[in-house]
C-alpha positions in Angstrom: -6.1 33.2 51.8 -4.1 36.5 52.1 -4.5 36.6 48.0 -8.4 35.9 48.6 -8.8 38.6 51.4 -7.4 40.8 49.6 -9.3 40.5 46.2 -12.3 41.0 48.3 -11.6 43.6 50.1 -9.9 46.0 48.0 -12.4 49.2 48.5 -13.6 50.1 45.0 -12.6 54.0 44.9 -16.0 54.9 42.8 -18.5 53.7 44.7 -20.2 55.5 47.1 -21.0 54.8 50.9 -24.8 54.8 49.7 -25.0 53.4 46.8 -25.6 50.3 48.7 -23.2 47.0 49.5 -21.1 45.1 47.0 -21.5 41.4 47.1 -18.5 39.3 47.3 -18.4 36.1 45.0 -15.9 33.1 45.6 -16.7 30.7 42.1 -15.2 27.4 41.4 -14.0 28.1 38.1 -11.6 31.0 36.2 -12.7 31.8 33.0 -11.4 29.1 30.7 -11.7 31.6 27.3 -11.4 35.3 28.3 -15.2 35.2 29.3 -16.3 34.9 25.4 -20.0 34.0 25.8 -19.1 31.5 23.1 -18.1 29.5 25.1 -18.9 28.0 28.6 -17.6 31.0 30.2 -20.8 32.0 28.8 -22.4 31.0 32.0 -20.2 33.4 34.6 -21.9 36.1 32.6 -25.2 34.4 32.7 -24.7 34.0 36.6 -23.5 37.6 37.1 -26.8 38.9 35.2 -24.5 41.3 33.0 -25.1 39.1 29.7 -28.8 38.6 28.8 -30.6 36.6 26.1 -33.9 36.8 24.0 -35.4 34.2 25.8 -35.2 32.6 29.3 -36.6 29.4 31.1 -39.2 28.9 33.7 -38.2 25.7 36.2 -40.3 23.7 33.7 -38.1 24.3 31.1 -40.7 26.6 28.9 -39.7 29.7 27.0 -40.5 32.8 28.8 -39.7 36.7 27.7 -36.5 38.5 28.1 -34.8 40.7 25.5 -37.5 39.4 22.9 -41.1 40.0 24.8 -42.7 37.4 22.1 -42.3 35.2 19.5 -44.1 33.5 17.0 -43.7 30.5 14.6 -43.9 31.6 10.8 -43.7 27.7 9.3 -41.9 24.8 10.5 -38.2 26.6 9.6 -38.9 30.1 10.4 -39.2 32.3 13.7 -40.0 35.8 14.4 -38.8 37.2 17.7 -40.1 41.0 18.9 -37.5 42.9 20.6 -38.1 44.2 23.7 -37.9 48.5 23.2 -35.6 50.8 25.3 -33.0 48.4 26.3 -29.6 49.9 26.4 -26.3 48.2 26.3 -24.0 48.8 28.5 -21.6 50.8 26.2 -24.9 53.1 25.8 -25.9 52.0 22.3 -29.6 50.6 21.7 -30.4 46.9 21.2 -32.3 47.0 17.6 -33.0 43.9 15.2 -29.1 44.8 13.8 -27.8 43.9 17.0 -29.1 40.8 17.5 -28.7 39.8 14.3 -24.9 40.2 14.7 -25.1 38.2 17.8 -26.6 35.1 16.4 -24.8 35.2 13.1 -21.2 35.3 15.1 -22.3 32.6 17.2 -23.7 30.4 14.6 -20.6 30.8 12.4 -18.1 30.3 15.2 -15.4 27.8 15.1 -16.0 26.0 16.8 -19.6 26.5 17.4 -21.7 26.9 20.8 -22.2 23.8 22.2 -26.1 24.7 21.8 -26.2 24.6 17.9 -24.3 21.5 17.3 -26.2 19.8 14.5 -28.3 23.0 14.0 -27.6 25.3 11.0 -28.9 28.9 12.0 -29.7 32.0 10.4 -31.0 35.7 11.3 -32.1 38.6 9.1 -33.8 41.3 10.7 -37.0 42.1 9.7 -37.6 46.2 10.4 -36.1 47.7 14.1 -37.7 45.5 16.6 -37.9 42.1 15.0 -35.9 39.0 14.2 -36.1 36.5 12.1 -34.9 33.3 13.0 -34.4 30.4 10.3 -33.5 26.6 10.5 -32.1 24.2 7.9 -34.1 21.6 9.5 -37.6 21.5 11.6 -37.2 22.5 15.3 -39.7 23.1 17.7 -37.0 23.6 20.3 -35.7 27.0 18.8 -37.0 29.4 21.7 -35.3 27.1 24.1 -32.3 27.0 22.2 -32.3 31.0 22.3 -32.1 30.9 26.2 -28.6 29.4 26.0 -26.1 31.8 27.7 -24.2 31.1 24.7 -26.2 32.7 22.6 -26.6 35.8 24.6 -27.4 39.4 22.9 -24.0 41.9 23.5 -23.4 45.0 22.0 -21.9 45.2 18.3 -18.5 46.6 19.8 -17.9 43.1 21.7 -17.4 41.3 18.4 -13.6 41.8 17.1 -11.5 40.3 14.8 -11.2 36.5 14.7 -13.6 35.5 16.5 -12.7 37.4 19.7 -15.9 38.7 22.0 -15.1 41.1 24.4 -17.8 41.3 27.1 -16.4 43.8 28.9 -19.1 47.0 29.2 -21.1 44.8 26.5 -24.1 43.5 28.4 -27.7 44.2 28.6 -28.5 43.1 32.4 -28.6 44.9 35.7 -24.5 44.7 36.3 -22.2 46.0 33.8 -18.8 43.9 33.7 -16.3 46.7 34.1 -12.8 45.0 34.9 -11.4 41.5 34.2 -8.3 40.5 36.0 -7.3 37.5 33.8 -8.4 34.0 36.0 -8.2 35.6 39.4 -11.3 38.3 39.5 -13.3 40.5 38.2 -15.5 43.3 38.9 -19.4 44.4 38.2 -21.1 47.9 38.9 -24.8 48.4 39.4 -26.0 49.6 35.6 -28.4 52.8 36.1 -30.2 52.4 32.8 -31.1 48.7 33.2 -34.7 48.1 31.6 -36.4 46.0 34.3 -36.0 46.1 38.1 -32.6 47.9 39.2 -30.0 46.2 41.0 -30.4 46.7 44.9 -26.4 46.0 45.3 -23.9 48.4 44.4 -21.8 46.2 42.3 -19.9 42.6 42.5 -16.8 41.4 43.6 -15.8 38.0 42.0 -12.7 36.0 42.9 -11.8 32.6 41.4 -10.9 30.1 43.7 -10.5 26.9 42.4 -9.4 25.3 46.1 -12.3 24.2 47.8 -10.8 24.5 51.0 -9.9 27.9 50.2 -13.7 28.5 49.0 -15.1 27.4 52.4 -12.6 29.1 54.3 -13.6 32.6 52.9 -17.2 31.6 54.0 -15.9 30.6 57.4 -14.0 33.9 57.8 -16.4 36.2 56.3 -14.4 37.2 53.0 -17.0 36.1 51.1 -20.9 36.7 50.6 -21.9 34.1 48.4 -19.3 30.6 47.6 -19.8 28.8 44.6 -19.9 24.6 44.9 -18.9 24.4 48.7 -16.9 20.5 48.4 -19.3 17.8 50.8 -15.6 17.2 53.2 -16.0 21.4 53.7 -19.5 21.1 55.0 -19.3 19.8 58.8 -16.8 22.8 59.3 -19.6 25.3 58.0 -22.7 26.8 60.2 -25.5 24.4 58.8 -27.6 27.1 58.3 -25.0 29.2 55.3 -25.2 25.6 53.7 -27.8 25.5 51.0 -28.1 22.2 48.8 -29.3 22.6 45.1 -30.6 19.5 43.1 -28.5 19.2 40.3 -30.0 18.2 36.9 -26.8 15.7 36.5 -27.2 12.0 37.5 -24.2 9.3 38.2 -25.1 6.2 36.3 -23.2 2.8 35.3 -23.7 2.2 31.9 -23.1 -1.2 30.5 -21.6 -2.3 27.7 -24.5 -4.3 25.4 -22.6 -5.2 22.2 -19.3 -6.9 23.5 -18.4 -8.9 26.5 -20.5 -10.4 29.2 -23.2 -7.2 29.5 -24.1 -8.4 25.9 -26.4 -10.7 28.2 -29.6 -8.9 29.3 -29.9 -11.6 32.0 -26.2 -10.3 33.5 -27.1 -6.7 32.9 -30.3 -7.4 35.0 -28.0 -9.2 37.9 -25.6 -5.9 37.9 -28.9 -3.9 38.5 -30.3 -5.8 41.3 -26.7 -5.8 42.9 -26.9 -2.1 43.2 -27.0 -0.7 46.8 -27.3 3.0 46.0 -28.0 4.3 49.3 -24.7 2.8 50.3 -23.5 5.2 47.8 -25.5 8.1 48.9 -24.5 7.7 52.6 -20.8 6.8 52.4 -19.4 8.8 49.4 -22.0 11.8 49.0 -22.3 12.1 53.2 -26.1 11.6 52.2 -25.9 15.2 50.0 -27.3 13.5 47.0 -30.6 11.8 45.9 -31.4 8.0 45.2 -31.7 7.6 41.1 -34.9 6.2 40.1 -34.9 7.0 36.8 -32.2 9.0 34.6 -34.1 12.4 35.3 -33.6 14.0 38.7 -35.6 16.4 41.0 -33.9 19.3 38.9 -36.8 18.7 36.4 -39.7 18.4 39.1 -42.2 17.0 35.9 -40.0 14.3 35.9 -40.9 11.8 38.7 -44.9 12.3 38.6 -44.9 11.2 35.0 -42.9 8.5 35.8 -43.9 4.4 35.1 -42.5 1.5 36.3 -40.5 -0.7 34.0 -43.1 -3.2 32.5 -41.9 -7.0 32.9 -37.9 -6.3 33.8 -35.4 -9.1 32.5 -35.0 -11.5 35.5 -31.1 -11.8 36.8 -29.1 -15.3 35.8 -26.2 -15.8 38.3 -23.0 -14.2 37.2 -21.1 -17.4 38.1 -18.1 -15.6 38.6 -17.6 -13.8 34.8 -15.3 -11.5 34.5 -15.8 -7.9 33.9 -14.1 -4.4 33.7 -15.3 -1.3 35.8 -13.7 2.6 34.5 -14.1 5.4 35.7 -12.3 8.7 36.0 -10.3 10.4 38.3 -11.2 14.1 37.9 -14.1 14.1 39.9 -13.2 13.2 43.5 -16.1 11.0 44.5 -15.9 8.4 41.2 -13.3 6.4 42.2 -14.5 5.7 45.7 -17.8 4.9 43.7 -15.9 2.3 41.9 -14.3 0.8 44.7 -18.2 0.6 46.4 -19.6 -0.7 43.0 -16.6 -3.2 42.8 -17.9 -4.8 46.1 -21.7 -4.9 45.7 -21.0 -6.8 42.0 -18.3 -8.8 43.5 -20.5 -9.8 46.3 -23.6 -10.7 43.7 -20.8 -12.9 41.8 -19.1 -11.2 39.3 -15.1 -10.9 39.2 -14.9 -7.4 39.0 -11.2 -5.4 37.6 -11.2 -1.7 37.9 -9.6 0.8 36.1 -9.5 4.5 37.0 -7.8 7.2 34.7 -7.6 11.1 34.2 -11.0 11.7 32.4 -8.5 13.2 29.2 -6.7 9.6 28.9 -10.2 7.3 29.1 -12.5 8.6 27.3 -11.6 7.4 24.1 -11.8 3.8 25.2 -15.0 4.5 26.7 -16.5 6.1 23.7 -15.1 2.7 21.8 -16.7 0.0 24.1 -13.4 -0.7 25.9 -15.0 -1.6 29.3 -17.8 -3.5 30.3 -19.0 -0.9 32.6 -18.2 2.8 32.7 -19.4 5.5 35.9 -19.9 8.9 34.7 -21.5 11.7 35.9 -23.5 13.0 33.6 -25.1 16.4 33.1 -29.0 15.0 31.7 -30.2 18.9 30.8 -28.1 20.4 28.2 -28.3 23.9 27.5 -31.7 24.1 25.9 -33.0 23.0 28.9 -34.2 20.0 27.6 -33.3 16.3 28.2 -33.9 14.8 25.0 -30.4 15.9 23.2 -29.2 14.3 26.4 -30.9 11.2 25.8 -30.5 10.7 21.6 -26.8 11.5 22.0 -26.4 8.7 24.8 -28.9 5.9 23.5 -29.4 6.3 20.0 -27.8 4.0 17.9 -26.2 7.0 16.2 -25.8 8.4 19.2 -22.5 10.3 19.4 -21.9 9.7 23.6 -23.6 6.3 23.6 -21.4 4.7 26.1 -23.5 1.5 26.3 -22.8 1.1 22.7 -26.9 0.9 22.4 -28.9 0.1 19.1 -32.8 -0.6 19.6 -35.0 0.8 17.3 -37.9 0.9 19.5 -35.6 3.8 21.0 -34.6 5.2 18.5 -38.1 5.8 17.2 -39.9 7.1 20.8 -36.4 9.5 20.9 -37.4 10.9 17.3 -41.3 11.2 18.7 -39.9 13.2 21.6 -37.5 15.5 19.7 -40.5 16.6 17.1 -42.9 17.7 19.7 -42.9 21.0 20.6 -42.3 22.4 24.1 -45.1 21.3 27.1 -46.7 18.7 28.6 -47.2 16.1 25.8 -43.5 16.8 25.2 -42.5 15.8 28.8 -44.2 12.7 28.3 -42.7 11.4 25.5 -39.7 11.5 27.0 -40.8 9.8 29.9 -42.1 7.0 27.6 -38.6 6.9 26.1 -36.8 7.1 29.5 -39.1 3.9 30.5 -37.7 1.9 27.3 -33.9 3.1 28.2 -34.2 1.5 31.7 -36.0 -1.5 30.7 -32.9 -2.3 28.4 -30.5 -2.1 31.9 -28.2 -0.5 29.2 -27.5 2.4 31.9 -28.5 2.0 35.5 -28.7 5.3 37.6 -27.2 5.5 40.6 -27.8 8.6 42.5 -28.6 12.4 41.4 -26.1 15.0 42.4 -26.5 18.3 44.7 -24.6 21.6 44.3 -23.4 23.0 47.9 -24.0 26.7 47.7 -22.7 28.7 51.0 -24.4 32.3 52.0 -23.1 34.4 54.4 -26.0 35.2 57.0 -26.8 38.9 55.5 -27.2 37.7 52.2 -30.6 38.1 50.9 -32.3 36.4 47.7 -29.3 34.8 45.9 -30.4 32.4 43.4 -30.5 29.0 44.1 -30.5 27.2 40.1 -30.0 23.9 39.2 -29.2 24.5 35.9 -26.6 27.0 36.9 -27.6 30.1 35.1 -28.6 32.9 37.7 -26.5 33.1 41.3 -27.1 36.9 41.9 -30.3 38.6 40.6 -31.2 42.1 40.7 -33.0 41.6 44.2 -29.9 39.8 45.9 -28.3 42.4 48.5 -26.3 41.9 51.4 -27.8 42.7 55.2 -24.8 44.3 57.2 -24.7 45.3 60.8 
């Protein structure tokens, strides 16, 4: 705690008293890749509002203007994006078509590629000073949504060095300029006076990376942090309830059943496993009622899903397990999952299964899980990936050629439904097609959704207008501030 207090309380020498308050953040994970936007560190740059993208997403996942003011699909493989004029990078250089092309081309040729470009061949060329033509090798109706990914943030040309090194310091376009990074311990951002949009109310942001959940919660209790990311459930009882805010996450805990080998090849035994589940017991006892019951794969973080969900028609009738032995596996990296496995083992045993449990670290169990070496596997799975759209998740987990098909599922009807959904542009029709595919997947009993996770965000009494974002793309905005006595 002494180290943590030191990170937050050191007075920034160049900040004037009348500049407004500074926001102190305690964040879960330190940078893993030097804060390059080509990695998952991009989400930190986005949450601090220092790096911006051409497009942003609204709560429905629809593309909205950001650094691009509008766009037009020219043909099946080409899109024209018109850039916002008068935007300045933090190093003083202007946003131009050439700088956007440089950023997108660097991302497209990075090794490894940003996750949002998996399976996508993307190109970009300037069309005058304020337009960029984005091309893909195959038709892709989600190009605007893809360009909203923080991993495709547009930085100044000065940020891009040799051998793929990207340095985001003083290189973004957001309301806060990243001025200092102290390895994996802290970072400093200041208000950017020349921001194209609404100027930041706060003078800056002081970030401390605090992997220990107890220490993060203590920072909120002791008033050494204003906003605390990912408060552990075990610490919530120690905090003022008014300081705790739960945000539904696009993350579902699911029991995947092996449909290719073992007992769960039988749909009737999969139905027996479905019937045995007591989801509320998991929510009450493991998550202390800070999770949502899963009636489908897509949860409340996608506000349109529940209204479009239809009951599964003619579900398979369960058969008696008669003591058949199954292997139930999960990983220990997420603290709750081994406890979830214990409860599920009890529930399945009560239904007549004989259950053997396997728990390992994720790095030591993933290969066996993907190879179908377990009868059942419990996974906490992000259901909306970087494009804000769940089709990529549904395809990877449930298509015959899906790269993350833990259930070993292969059903031509599901493949056809997913292909139909993928071909439809973003909007109401695509959402309906997604839910039709979800219904077929649920009918197979190959994946039994258990619960939808929430993230717990701590905010001090004086904090105003902090973002509570299910996609974890925003935390501080131009309007965020801290009131002082």
